[in-house]
C-alpha positions as CSV (number, residue, x, y, z in Angstrom):
1,L,-9.6,23.6,18.3
2,A,-13.3,22.2,19.6
3,I,-14.8,26.3,17.6
4,V,-12.7,25.4,14.7
5,K,-14.1,22.0,15.1
6,K,-17.9,23.0,14.9
7,I,-17.5,24.6,12.2
8,V,-16.4,22.7,10.0
9,E,-18.7,20.0,10.3
10,D,-21.7,22.5,10.2
11,H,-20.2,22.8,5.9
12,G,-20.1,19.5,6.1
13,G,-16.6,18.5,6.4
14,R,-14.7,16.7,9.2
15,L,-11.0,16.6,11.0
16,E,-8.1,14.9,11.3
17,L,-5.2,15.2,13.5
18,H,-1.8,13.1,13.0
19,D,0.9,13.0,14.9
20,A,4.0,15.0,12.8
21,P,7.1,13.5,12.6
22,V,9.7,14.8,14.1
23,D,11.1,18.2,13.5
24,F,16.0,18.0,13.3
25,H,15.2,19.1,17.0
26,G,13.9,16.7,18.4
27,G,10.4,17.7,19.1
28,R,7.0,16.6,17.9
29,G,4.1,17.9,17.0
30,A,0.8,17.2,15.6
31,M,-1.0,17.4,11.9
32,I,-4.2,19.3,11.9
33,S,-6.2,18.8,8.1
34,I,-9.5,20.3,7.5
35,I,-11.8,18.3,4.9
36,L,-15.2,20.5,3.1
37,P,-16.5,18.9,0.2
38,L,-17.0,20.6,-2.8
39,A,-20.5,22.2,-3.9
40,A,-21.9,18.9,-5.9
41,T,-22.8,21.7,-8.0
42,V,-23.5,25.5,-9.4
43,P,-25.9,26.5,-11.9
44,S,-24.5,27.4,-15.4
45,S,-26.5,30.8,-15.8
46,G,-26.5,32.7,-12.4
47,E,-29.7,31.9,-12.0
48,G,-31.0,31.9,-8.3
49,R,-27.6,32.9,-6.8
50,T,-27.0,36.3,-5.6
51,E,-24.4,39.5,-7.8
52,H,-21.7,38.6,-5.1
53,E,-22.4,35.1,-5.7
54,R,-22.2,35.8,-9.2
55,E,-19.6,38.2,-8.6
56,T,-17.1,36.3,-6.6
57,E,-16.9,33.7,-8.7
58,K,-15.5,35.0,-12.0
59,V,-13.2,36.8,-9.3
60,G,-12.5,32.6,-9.0
61,N,-12.6,33.4,-4.6
62,G,-14.8,32.2,-3.3
63,V,-13.6,31.9,0.4
């Protein structure tokens, strides 16, 4: 979890930790949310981006 926290914070995001509701077996757990910011703007002409970045945008998979 410490490694995930470092990576998320390095990308301008944050982690949120919450108690999970009691399940039907009476167990408890934790719910972890990862919040990452969206890019502010994306150049529409593709200027300044690599071929890979332009192709990834076409596919719609930036992860």
